[in-house]
C-alpha positions in Angstrom: 45.6 89.1 -14.1 42.6 90.8 -12.5 43.4 94.0 -14.2 43.5 92.3 -17.6 40.1 90.7 -16.9 38.5 94.0 -15.9 39.9 95.6 -19.0 38.5 92.8 -21.2 35.1 93.2 -19.6 35.2 96.9 -20.2 36.1 96.4 -23.9 33.3 93.9 -24.4 30.8 96.2 -22.8 31.8 99.0 -25.2 30.9 96.7 -28.1 27.5 95.1 -27.2 26.6 94.1 -30.7 29.9 92.3 -31.3 29.7 90.7 -27.9 26.1 89.5 -28.4 26.8 88.0 -31.8 29.9 86.2 -30.6 28.2 84.9 -27.4 25.1 83.7 -29.2 27.3 81.9 -31.9 29.3 80.1 -29.2 26.1 79.3 -27.3 24.6 77.6 -30.4 27.7 75.5 -30.9 28.2 74.5 -27.3 24.5 74.0 -26.7 24.0 71.7 -29.7 27.2 69.7 -29.1 26.4 69.3 -25.4 22.8 68.1 -26.1 24.0 65.5 -28.6 26.9 64.5 -26.3 24.4 63.8 -23.6 22.9 61.2 -25.9 26.3 59.8 -26.9 27.3 59.6 -23.2 24.1 57.8 -22.1 24.0 55.4 -24.9 27.6 54.7 -26.0 30.0 55.9 -23.2 28.4 55.4 -19.8 29.2 52.0 -18.4 26.2 49.6 -18.0 24.9 49.7 -14.4 26.2 46.2 -13.5 29.1 44.8 -11.5 32.3 45.0 -13.7 30.2 45.6 -16.9 33.2 45.4 -19.2 33.4 41.6 -18.4 29.8 40.9 -19.5 29.3 39.1 -22.8 26.0 38.2 -24.6 25.7 35.2 -26.8 23.5 34.8 -29.9 22.8 31.8 -32.1 23.3 32.3 -35.9 21.8 30.0 -38.6 24.3 31.1 -41.2 22.9 29.0 -44.1 19.5 30.6 -43.5 20.7 34.1 -43.0 19.3 34.3 -39.5 21.3 35.9 -36.8 21.0 36.7 -33.1 18.5 34.0 -32.1 18.1 33.1 -28.4 19.2 29.6 -27.3 17.3 26.4 -26.5 17.8 24.9 -23.1 20.2 22.3 -24.5 22.2 24.8 -26.6 22.5 27.2 -23.6 23.8 24.4 -21.3 26.2 23.2 -24.1 27.6 26.7 -24.3 27.9 27.1 -20.6 29.6 23.8 -20.1 31.9 24.2 -23.1 33.2 27.6 -22.1 33.9 27.2 -18.3 37.5 28.0 -18.7 36.7 31.4 -20.3 33.7 32.5 -18.2 33.6 32.6 -14.5 29.8 32.3 -14.6 27.0 32.3 -17.2 23.3 33.0 -16.7 20.2 33.1 -18.9 17.2 35.4 -19.3 14.1 35.9 -21.4 10.9 37.9 -20.9 7.3 37.8 -21.9 4.0 39.6 -21.0 1.4 37.4 -19.3 -2.0 38.6 -18.2 -2.7 38.1 -14.5 -5.6 38.8 -12.2 -5.5 41.7 -9.7 -7.0 41.3 -6.3 -10.4 42.5 -7.5 -10.3 40.0 -10.4 -9.7 42.5 -13.2 -6.9 41.6 -15.6 -3.5 43.2 -15.6 -0.7 42.7 -18.1 2.7 42.4 -16.5 6.2 41.9 -17.8 7.7 38.7 -16.5 11.4 37.6 -16.8 12.5 34.0 -16.5 16.1 33.8 -15.3 18.6 31.2 -14.1 19.1 31.3 -10.4 22.5 32.8 -10.6 21.4 35.8 -12.7 21.3 38.5 -10.1 24.6 37.4 -8.5 26.2 37.6 -12.0 24.8 41.0 -12.7 25.5 42.4 -9.2 21.9 43.3 -8.5 20.9 44.0 -4.9 18.0 42.3 -3.0 16.5 44.8 -0.6 13.8 42.5 1.0 13.6 38.8 1.4 16.2 36.6 -0.3 17.9 36.0 -3.6 17.3 32.8 -5.6 19.2 29.7 -4.5 20.1 26.5 -6.4 17.0 24.7 -5.1 14.8 27.2 -6.9 16.2 26.0 -10.2 15.8 22.3 -9.8 14.0 21.0 -13.0 10.4 19.8 -12.7 10.2 16.0 -12.2 9.6 14.1 -15.4 6.2 12.5 -16.0 6.3 8.7 -15.6 6.9 6.6 -18.7 3.9 4.8 -20.1 3.6 1.2 -19.1 2.2 -1.6 -21.3 -0.3 -3.6 -19.2 0.3 -7.4 -19.4 -2.6 -9.4 -18.2 -5.2 -8.8 -15.6 -2.9 -8.2 -12.7 -1.1 -5.3 -14.3 -0.5 -2.3 -12.0 -2.3 0.9 -12.9 -0.3 3.8 -14.4 1.5 5.9 -11.8 0.1 9.4 -11.2 2.2 12.3 -12.4 4.5 13.7 -9.7 3.5 17.0 -8.1 4.9 20.1 -9.8 7.4 22.2 -7.9 6.4 25.8 -7.2 8.1 28.6 -9.0 9.9 31.2 -7.1 9.6 34.9 -7.9 11.5 38.1 -7.0 9.6 41.4 -7.6 10.9 44.6 -9.0 10.8 47.3 -6.4 8.5 49.4 -8.5 5.9 46.5 -8.9 6.3 45.7 -5.2 5.2 49.2 -4.3 2.5 49.5 -6.9 0.7 46.2 -6.4 1.5 45.4 -2.7 2.1 48.9 -1.3 5.5 47.9 -0.1 4.1 45.4 2.4 6.8 42.9 3.3 4.1 40.4 4.6 3.7 39.2 1.0 7.1 37.6 1.1 6.8 33.8 1.2 3.3 33.9 -0.2 2.0 33.3 -3.8 1.3 36.3 -5.9 -2.4 35.6 -5.9 -2.8 35.2 -9.6 -5.3 32.7 -11.0 -3.8 29.5 -12.3 -1.5 26.7 -11.2 2.0 27.0 -9.6 3.6 28.2 -12.8 1.1 31.1 -13.1 1.1 31.8 -9.4 4.8 31.9 -8.2 5.8 32.3 -4.6 7.4 35.7 -3.8 10.8 35.3 -2.1 12.4 38.7 -2.6 12.4 42.3 -3.8 15.0 43.9 -6.0 16.6 47.3 -5.3 14.9 50.2 -7.1 15.8 51.0 -10.7 17.3 47.7 -11.8 17.1 47.3 -15.6 18.3 44.6 -18.0 19.4 46.2 -21.3 19.1 44.4 -24.6 18.5 45.9 -28.1 14.8 46.0 -29.2 15.1 43.3 -31.8 15.9 40.8 -28.9 12.4 41.5 -27.4 13.8 41.5 -23.9 11.9 44.1 -21.8 14.2 46.3 -19.8 12.1 46.5 -16.6 10.2 43.3 -15.8 7.7 43.4 -13.0 8.3 39.8 -11.8 11.5 37.7 -12.1 10.9 34.0 -12.0 13.5 31.3 -11.4 14.0 29.1 -14.4 13.7 25.4 -13.6 16.1 24.6 -16.4 16.4 21.1 -17.7 18.5 19.6 -20.5 16.2 18.7 -23.4 18.3 17.6 -26.3 15.3 16.5 -28.3 13.7 20.0 -28.3 16.5 22.3 -29.6 14.0 24.1 -31.8 12.4 25.8 -28.8 14.4 29.0 -28.6 14.1 31.4 -25.7 17.2 32.0 -23.5 19.7 34.8 -24.0 23.0 33.8 -22.3 25.0 36.4 -20.4 28.5 35.4 -19.3 31.2 37.0 -17.2 34.7 36.7 -18.6 37.4 35.4 -16.3 40.3 37.8 -15.5 42.7 38.3 -18.4 40.4 36.4 -20.8 39.6 38.3 -23.9 36.4 38.1 -25.9 38.3 36.8 -28.8 39.5 33.8 -26.8 36.0 33.2 -25.5 34.8 33.3 -29.1 37.3 30.6 -30.0 35.8 28.4 -27.3 32.3 29.1 -28.5 33.4 28.2 -32.0 34.5 24.9 -30.7 31.1 24.3 -29.1 29.2 25.1 -32.3 31.6 23.1 -34.4 30.9 20.1 -32.1 27.1 20.7 -32.5 27.5 20.7 -36.3 29.5 17.5 -36.2 27.1 15.5 -34.0 23.7 17.1 -34.7 22.5 16.9 -38.4 20.1 19.8 -38.0 22.9 22.0 -36.7 25.0 21.2 -39.8 22.1 21.8 -42.2 21.4 25.3 -40.8 25.0 26.4 -40.4 24.8 26.6 -36.5 27.2 29.2 -35.1 27.5 31.0 -31.8 28.5 34.7 -31.8 29.7 36.5 -28.8 29.7 40.3 -28.2 30.3 42.5 -25.2 27.0 43.4 -23.6 27.6 47.1 -24.3 28.4 46.6 -28.0 25.5 44.2 -28.4 23.2 46.8 -27.0 24.3 49.7 -29.2 25.4 48.0 -32.4 22.3 49.1 -34.3 22.2 52.8 -33.2 25.9 53.5 -32.9 26.4 54.6 -36.5 23.5 57.1 -36.3 24.7 58.5 -33.0 28.3 58.9 -34.2 27.1 60.6 -37.4 25.1 63.1 -35.2 28.0 63.6 -33.0 30.3 64.3 -36.0 27.7 66.7 -37.4 27.5 68.7 -34.2 31.3 68.8 -33.9 31.3 70.3 -37.4 28.8 72.9 -36.2 30.9 73.7 -33.2 34.0 74.2 -35.4 31.9 76.5 -37.7 30.8 78.5 -34.7 34.4 78.8 -33.5 35.6 79.8 -37.0 32.9 82.5 -37.1 33.9 83.9 -33.7 37.6 83.7 -34.8 36.8 85.8 -37.8 35.0 88.4 -35.7 38.0 88.6 -33.4 40.4 88.8 -36.4 38.6 91.8 -37.7 38.7 93.4 -34.2 42.3 92.6 -33.8 43.1 94.1 -37.2 41.3 97.3 -36.3 43.3 97.5 -33.1 46.7 96.8 -34.8 47.7 100.4 -34.4 47.1 100.2 -30.7 49.2 97.0 -30.4 52.0 98.5 -32.4 52.2 101.4 -30.0 52.3 99.0 -27.1 55.0 97.0 -28.7 57.0 100.1 -29.5 56.8 101.1 -25.8 58.3 97.7 -24.8 55.3 95.4 -24.3 56.4 91.7 -24.8 54.4 89.1 -26.7 52.7 87.7 -23.6 51.3 91.1 -22.6 50.1 91.7 -26.2 48.4 88.3 -26.4 46.8 88.5 -22.9 44.0 91.1 -23.6 42.6 89.5 -26.7 42.9 86.0 -25.3 41.2 87.1 -22.1 38.3 88.6 -24.2 38.0 85.3 -26.0 37.9 83.4 -22.7 35.2 85.7 -21.4 33.1 85.2 -24.5 33.6 81.4 -24.2 32.4 81.5 -20.5 29.3 83.5 -21.3 28.6 81.4 -24.4 29.1 78.1 -22.5 26.7 79.2 -19.7 24.0 80.1 -22.2 24.8 77.0 -24.2 24.2 74.8 -21.2 20.7 76.4 -20.8 20.0 75.6 -24.5 21.3 72.1 -24.0 19.0 71.5 -21.0 16.0 72.6 -23.1 17.3 70.6 -26.1 17.7 67.4 -24.1 14.0 67.6 -23.0 13.0 67.8 -26.7 15.4 65.0 -27.7 13.7 62.6 -25.4 10.4 63.3 -27.1 11.8 63.1 -30.6 14.2 60.1 -30.1 13.0 56.8 -31.6 11.8 54.1 -29.2 14.7 51.8 -30.1 17.3 54.2 -28.6 18.7 52.3 -25.6 18.7 53.9 -22.1 16.6 56.8 -23.4 15.4 57.5 -19.9 19.0 58.1 -18.6 19.8 60.9 -21.1 20.5 64.1 -19.1 23.1 66.5 -17.8 25.5 64.8 -15.4 29.1 65.4 -14.3 30.5 64.0 -17.5 28.2 66.2 -19.7 29.1 69.3 -17.6 32.8 68.5 -18.0 32.3 68.1 -21.8 30.6 71.5 -21.9 33.4 73.1 -20.0 36.1 71.5 -22.1 34.2 72.5 -25.3 34.1 76.1 -24.1 37.8 76.0 -23.2 38.7 74.4 -26.5 36.6 76.9 -28.3 38.3 79.8 -26.6 41.7 78.4 -27.7 40.5 77.8 -31.3 39.0 81.2 -31.9 41.1 83.2 -29.5 44.7 82.2 -30.1 44.9 83.0 -33.9 43.7 86.6 -33.5 45.8 87.1 -30.4 48.9 85.7 -32.0 48.3 87.7 -35.1 47.9 90.9 -33.1 51.1 90.2 -31.1 53.4 90.5 -34.1 52.5 93.8 -35.8 54.8 95.2 -38.5 55.7 98.3 -36.4 57.1 100.6 -39.1 54.3 99.9 -41.6 51.6 100.3 -39.0 53.0 103.4 -37.4 53.6 105.0 -40.8 50.2 104.0 -42.2 47.6 106.7 -42.4 44.7 104.6 -43.7 42.3 103.4 -41.0 42.0 100.2 -42.9 45.7 99.3 -43.1 45.2 96.9 -40.2 42.4 95.1 -42.0 44.6 94.3 -45.0 47.2 92.5 -43.0 44.9 89.8 -41.8 43.0 89.1 -45.0 44.7 85.8 -45.8 43.9 84.3 -42.5 40.3 85.5 -42.5 39.8 84.1 -46.0 41.2 80.8 -44.9 38.8 80.6 -42.0 35.8 81.4 -44.2 36.8 78.7 -46.7 37.0 76.2 -43.8 33.5 77.3 -42.6 32.1 76.8 -46.1 33.7 73.3 -46.4 32.4 72.2 -43.0 28.9 73.6 -43.8 28.8 71.9 -47.1 29.5 68.5 -45.5 26.6 69.1 -43.2 24.4 70.2 -46.1 25.2 67.0 -47.9 24.4 64.9 -44.8 21.0 66.7 -44.4 20.3 66.3 -48.1 21.0 62.6 -48.0 18.7 62.2 -45.0 16.0 64.2 -46.7 16.2 62.0 -49.7 16.0 59.0 -47.4 12.9 60.4 -45.7 11.2 61.0 -49.1 12.0 57.4 -50.1 10.4 56.2 -46.9 7.2 58.0 -47.8 7.1 56.1 -51.1 7.6 52.7 -49.5 4.4 50.6 -49.5 4.1 48.9 -46.0 1.9 46.2 -47.6 -1.4 47.5 -46.2 -3.6 50.6 -46.1 -3.1 52.5 -42.9 -6.0 55.0 -43.4 -8.9 55.0 -41.0 -7.5 52.0 -39.1 -7.3 51.6 -35.3 -5.1 48.9 -33.9 -5.1 47.4 -30.4 -4.3 44.4 -28.4 -7.0 42.2 -26.7 -5.7 39.9 -24.0 -7.8 37.4 -22.0 -7.2 37.5 -18.3 -10.3 35.4 -17.5 -11.0 31.7 -17.6 -9.3 29.8 -20.4 -11.3 27.9 -23.0 -10.0 24.5 -23.8 -11.4 23.2 -27.1 -10.6 24.6 -30.6 -14.3 25.0 -31.3 -14.7 27.1 -28.1 -11.7 29.3 -29.0 -13.0 29.9 -32.5 -16.4 30.8 -31.1 -14.9 33.3 -28.6 -12.9 34.9 -31.4 -16.0 35.2 -33.6 -17.9 36.7 -30.6 -15.2 39.4 -30.3 -15.3 40.0 -34.0 -19.1 40.3 -34.1 -19.2 42.7 -31.1 -16.6 45.0 -32.7 -18.3 44.9 -36.1 -21.5 46.0 -34.4 -20.0 49.3 -33.3 -21.6 52.1 -35.4 -19.1 53.3 -38.0 -16.9 50.2 -38.0 -16.6 48.9 -41.5 -14.4 45.8 -41.0 -12.5 43.9 -38.3 -9.5 41.6 -38.3 -7.0 40.1 -36.0 -3.5 38.7 -36.4 -0.2 38.0 -34.5 2.2 39.6 -35.0 0.9 42.8 -36.7 2.8 44.6 -39.4 5.3 47.2 -38.3 5.1 46.1 -34.7 7.8 43.5 -34.6 7.6 40.2 -32.7 8.1 38.0 -35.8 9.9 34.7 -35.4 11.7 32.7 -38.1 10.6 29.2 -39.1 12.1 27.0 -41.7 10.5 26.2 -45.1 11.6 24.3 -48.1 10.5 22.7 -51.3 10.3 18.9 -51.6 14.0 19.0 -52.4 14.7 19.7 -48.7 13.5 16.2 -47.8 16.7 14.8 -49.2 18.9 17.8 -48.6 18.1 19.6 -45.3 20.6 22.4 -46.2 18.0 23.6 -48.7 15.6 24.7 -46.0 15.4 28.5 -45.6 14.0 30.9 -43.0 10.7 32.7 -43.2 8.6 34.7 -40.8 5.1 33.4 -40.0 1.9 35.2 -39.1 -1.4 33.9 -37.7 -4.4 35.6 -39.2 -8.2 35.2 -39.2 -10.3 34.9 -42.4 -10.8 38.3 -44.0 -7.5 39.6 -42.8 -6.1 40.5 -46.2 -9.4 42.1 -47.4 -9.6 44.3 -44.3 -5.9 45.3 -44.6 -6.2 46.0 -48.3 -3.2 43.8 -48.9 -3.3 42.9 -52.6 -4.1 39.3 -53.6 -1.8 38.4 -56.4 -2.9 34.9 -57.2 -5.3 32.2 -55.8 -7.6 33.1 -52.9 -7.5 34.1 -49.2 -8.8 32.3 -46.2 -12.5 31.7 -45.7 -14.6 30.5 -42.8 -14.6 27.0 -44.4 -10.8 26.9 -43.8 -11.4 27.0 -40.0 -10.6 23.3 -39.7 -7.6 22.0 -37.9 -6.9 19.3 -40.5 -6.6 21.7 -43.4 -3.0 22.5 -44.0 -3.6 25.6 -46.1 -1.3 28.6 -46.1 -0.9 31.8 -48.0 2.6 33.1 -48.9 3.8 36.5 -49.9 5.1 37.3 -53.4 8.8 37.1 -52.2 8.5 33.6 -50.9 6.5 32.5 -54.0 9.2 33.8 -56.4 11.9 32.2 -54.4 10.2 28.8 -54.0 8.8 28.5 -57.6 10.6 31.0 -59.9 8.7 31.5 -63.1 5.8 29.4 -61.9 2.5 29.9 -60.1 2.8 28.9 -56.5 -0.9 28.3 -56.1 -1.7 24.6 -55.5 2.0 23.8 -54.8 3.2 22.3 -51.5 6.1 23.4 -49.3 7.5 22.0 -46.2 7.4 24.1 -43.0 8.0 23.4 -39.3 5.8 25.5 -37.0 4.2 23.1 -34.5 5.7 19.7 -35.0 9.3 18.6 -34.4 9.7 17.7 -38.1 8.6 19.8 -41.1 5.3 18.9 -42.7 3.7 19.7 -46.1 1.3 22.6 -46.4 -0.6 23.7 -49.5 -0.4 27.2 -50.9 -3.9 28.5 -51.7 -2.9 32.1 -52.4 -0.1 34.6 -52.9 -0.4 38.1 -51.4 1.8 41.3 -51.4 4.7 41.6 -49.0 4.1 43.4 -45.7 6.8 45.2 -43.8 7.4 43.6 -40.4 9.4 46.0 -38.2 10.6 48.9 -40.2 9.8 50.7 -43.5 13.5 50.9 -44.1 14.1 47.1 -44.1 12.0 44.8 -46.2 12.4 41.9 -43.8 12.1 38.2 -44.6 9.6 36.4 -46.7 6.3 35.6 -45.0 3.9 32.6 -44.7 0.4 33.0 -43.3 -1.6 30.4 -41.3 -5.2 30.6 -40.2 -5.9 30.6 -36.5 -7.6 27.2 -36.8 -4.3 25.7 -37.8 -3.1 26.4 -34.2 -6.2 24.9 -32.6 -8.3 28.0 -32.6 -5.7 30.3 -31.2 -7.1 33.8 -30.7 -4.7 36.3 -32.2 -4.1 39.1 -29.7 -3.6 42.0 -32.2 -6.8 43.4 -33.6 -7.7 46.2 -36.0 -10.8 47.9 -37.1 -11.4 50.1 -40.2 -13.7 53.0 -39.5 -15.8 55.5 -41.5 -14.4 58.4 -39.4 -11.4 59.4 -37.3 -10.2 56.0 -35.9 -8.8 57.6 -32.8 -12.3 58.6 -31.7 -13.4 54.9 -31.6 -11.2 53.9 -28.6 -13.9 54.4 -25.9 -16.5 52.6 -28.0 -14.3 49.6 -28.7 -13.3 49.3 -25.0 -17.0 49.4 -24.0 -17.9 46.8 -26.5 -15.2 44.4 -25.4 -15.9 45.0 -21.7 -19.5 44.0 -22.4 -18.3 40.5 -23.3 -16.2 39.8 -20.2 -14.5 41.9 -17.6 -11.6 39.5 -18.0 -10.5 41.1 -21.3 -7.7 43.6 -21.3 -7.5 46.2 -24.1 -4.0 47.6 -24.5 -1.6 49.3 -27.0 -4.3 51.3 -28.8 -2.9 53.2 -31.7 -3.9 54.3 -35.2 -2.2 52.5 -38.0 -0.9 55.9 -39.2 0.9 56.1 -35.9 2.6 52.8 -36.5 3.7 54.0 -39.9 5.0 57.2 -38.4 6.9 55.3 -35.6 8.4 53.1 -38.3 10.0 56.3 -39.7 11.1 57.7 -36.4 14.8 56.8 -36.6 15.2 58.5 -40.0 13.0 61.5 -39.0 15.1 61.9 -35.8 18.4 62.0 -37.7 16.9 64.2 -40.5 15.6 66.8 -38.0 18.9 67.1 -36.1 21.3 67.0 -39.0 19.0 69.3 -41.0 18.9 71.7 -38.1 22.6 71.7 -37.8 23.0 72.2 -41.5 20.7 75.2 -41.5 22.5 76.8 -38.6 25.9 76.0 -40.2 24.8 77.5 -43.5 23.6 80.7 -41.8 26.9 80.9 -39.8 28.9 80.3 -43.0 26.9 83.0 -44.8 27.5 85.4 -42.0 31.2 84.6 -42.0 31.4 85.2 -45.7 29.5 88.4 -45.4 31.9 89.6 -42.6 35.0 88.9 -44.7 33.6 90.7 -47.7 32.3 93.6 -45.7 35.8 93.9 -44.2 37.3 93.6 -47.7 35.1 96.5 -48.9 36.3 98.6 -46.0 39.9 97.6 -46.8 39.5 98.4 -50.5 37.5 101.7 -50.1 40.1 103.8 -51.7 40.6 101.3 -54.6 36.9 101.3 -55.2 36.8 105.1 -55.2 39.6 105.2 -57.8 37.8 102.6 -60.0 34.6 104.6 -59.8 36.4 107.9 -60.5 37.9 106.3 -63.6 34.4 105.4 -64.9 33.6 102.0 -63.4 29.9 101.3 -63.3 28.0 100.1 -60.2 27.6 96.7 -61.9 31.4 96.4 -62.2 31.8 97.1 -58.5 29.1 94.6 -57.6 30.8 92.0 -59.8 34.2 92.7 -58.3 33.0 92.0 -54.7 30.6 89.2 -55.6 33.3 87.3 -57.6 35.6 87.6 -54.6 33.0 86.0 -52.4 32.2 83.3 -55.0 35.8 82.4 -55.3 36.1 81.8 -51.6 32.9 79.8 -51.6 34.0 77.7 -54.6 37.3 76.7 -52.9 35.3 75.8 -49.7 32.8 73.8 -51.7 35.5 71.8 -53.4 37.1 71.0 -50.1 33.7 70.1 -48.6 32.9 68.0 -51.6 36.0 65.9 -51.1 35.3 65.6 -47.4 31.7 64.6 -47.9 32.6 61.9 -50.4 35.2 60.5 -47.9 32.8 60.7 -44.9 29.7 59.7 -46.8 30.2 55.9 -46.3 29.8 56.5 -42.5 26.1 57.3 -43.2 25.4 54.3 -45.3 23.5 52.4 -42.6 21.3 55.4 -42.0 20.2 55.8 -45.6 17.1 54.3 -47.3 16.9 54.0 -51.1 19.7 56.4 -51.7 23.5 56.0 -52.0 26.0 58.1 -50.0 27.3 59.5 -53.3 23.9 60.4 -54.7 24.5 62.9 -57.6 21.2 64.7 -57.2 21.9 65.4 -53.6 25.4 66.8 -54.3 24.2 68.9 -57.2 21.2 70.3 -55.2 23.4 71.2 -52.2 26.0 72.9 -54.5 23.2 75.0 -55.9 21.8 75.8 -52.5 25.2 76.8 -51.1 26.0 78.9 -54.1 22.7 80.7 -53.5 23.7 81.3 -49.8 27.1 82.5 -51.0 25.6 84.8 -53.6 23.3 86.4 -51.0 26.1 86.9 -48.5 28.3 88.4 -51.3 25.6 90.6 -52.8 25.0 92.6 -49.5 28.5 94.0 -49.1 28.8 94.4 -52.9 25.6 96.5 -53.0 27.1 98.6 -50.2 30.4 99.0 -52.1 28.5 100.0 -55.3 26.7 102.7 -53.3 29.9 104.5 -52.1 30.4 108.1 -53.1 33.7 108.3 -55.1 34.8 111.5 -53.4 34.2 110.1 -49.9 36.0 106.9 -50.9 39.1 108.7 -52.1 39.3 110.7 -48.9 39.3 107.4 -46.9 43.1 107.1 -47.4 
């Protein structure tokens, strides 16, 4: 065995160009596949870091008649689900997160991420407490209710009872926040956090979590993965307030209970709700359950699988290319193997040298490929879209190393066995009698041609995928987000100082901010809203025409946005009809709204919506009438790829002078250069203001394209490499064919064939191979195209323009690869060619 390895090393050293090309080809295939597998492993395959994660199930609330899915639960709905599925779940907990502003020790504001969880949450997830204690049942006792109002009867009536004292909230800190804010000092345990405010804003710290604990939900659920503070939820049953959504339930299945069986129990709970609660019936209330892992990856799984499939194709192309190189070498050594066979060497001894060479090539290629994968993973972290779950855990671990090793071994088998097997069965008499130095090349032509056609087919599939992604990216560039992003800087302003109480004071504070920002030299206009386009955070509310009063099922879902006067003018969102908000509308009793063109068309088809009334429920338990004063263009909410729901806009005065936290300024110069000036202007008002999430609007638009750009860059890169490898493989086969047919070419030229005839002869051979490969690739691309449907924007998986374009491109690659050996063949001297035999 050692002797065979030493001999293989010696043979490879004697052929440095062949060895370098083969090793580099393997390294490209192994490196790319390992890098993408690291993403697949971290996101799709690696178990979630919880106790028995396969048993964890997440619940979502669907309003099927309003096409709203995955909502969090109200207190009452959560408790109904928990109580109605006790036989299926051993336990169920709830969680939601938000980002309050608290005061540091020096009084400056700090935004933290706070989670509110049921007291059993950490036990259910298997989280460890490293200091202090876990929550107990007492921490979750509901706050005492306020005393009922009493009607005084006569002079001796007793005065109304004072409200009972509020129970303090209990908090557990993340280890990271414990170290950052308190320096890891355990003396803080048992004491309030020290934030300004009452007991709810100043919880008592009772414990510290182990480092690195995360709670993973998809981005659309708006659950932050790494809260700084975890507060015990004093959960009460409030059947009258089922419209206040907030809790995401997480349950642990009992042993031998399937998720299908749990779903049946959840269906019974939602059916009971529809039977007994009119609102549940009118909205089509339904509970959907999904494994926590599947719930996390459902949105990104198709894209990751498409990327993994693409890189496997690239790996196969690389293996095919190396196989062709080895086939040519084996053909050239057929005389050597024939002599060995004639001297009594058995098949195993004939196969061993070539297969050992293939294994050595695979080992070297895999080692270099791992280096390429390590560098590639670092770049993937920067390129990957923000909605990719567990992005920080992508890396090379034991599983990824095992994948790379198995990939290298599988590659050695794929590209090593066929040449070795072919060389182990030489036609002894033909080879030993043959005088041509190309006789060995002729015998393996069929196999080499077949490998090249497979390369072409696989490469064509990748080219189609990259073409479709490119078309999608172009479509994204043409999509109007509903506002003008040029020269706009967006940011968040949060108030960590004293709270103002009256609507008039809040409006005055908002106008003070507005005036201070507008006074910055170079600032042309200022606005504020919540949420802000392309940043997410939208929530559905119901709306309906007057017909919904008698038929609640006619209510539909819309997203609402709170804006200040001048918002649409500053955003350059087109006004289609009516007018926009003015300062005169800053009155709490004015039920004025604007709607986008989508809602206007749906509510009043063929009519003007201006002056009409619709019902909507935003603040009150029941829907109220609001008057439409204007219709504006539609703005994209979270993604350029998805239009989103219709929109309804309220002025900040409708919410009692609520100050929208998201602000934007339009500038006369580079908006990024205004950050320091706006921070200084806001700090001049109050040190209690916190400025955060500063980004140009162009950056928001770019981030909204990040998922498509990520897939385009990777699939496009794989397609380019695959096309080059396929072209090299085609060139190699034709170059071998020219050597094989040297004598034939000499005869043709001696009988009067022109150089153009020889070029045509070789080029047509290459184009025939390419045509067969393209036909096979076309069939495969059509069959596999539907897997990319969820990744495409504004283009179908069977887009004719893409297919025609890629056929033209690949024919150009094939023509180039065919012309080079054809040109060499046409330059042969007839006398020299005739003496080759």
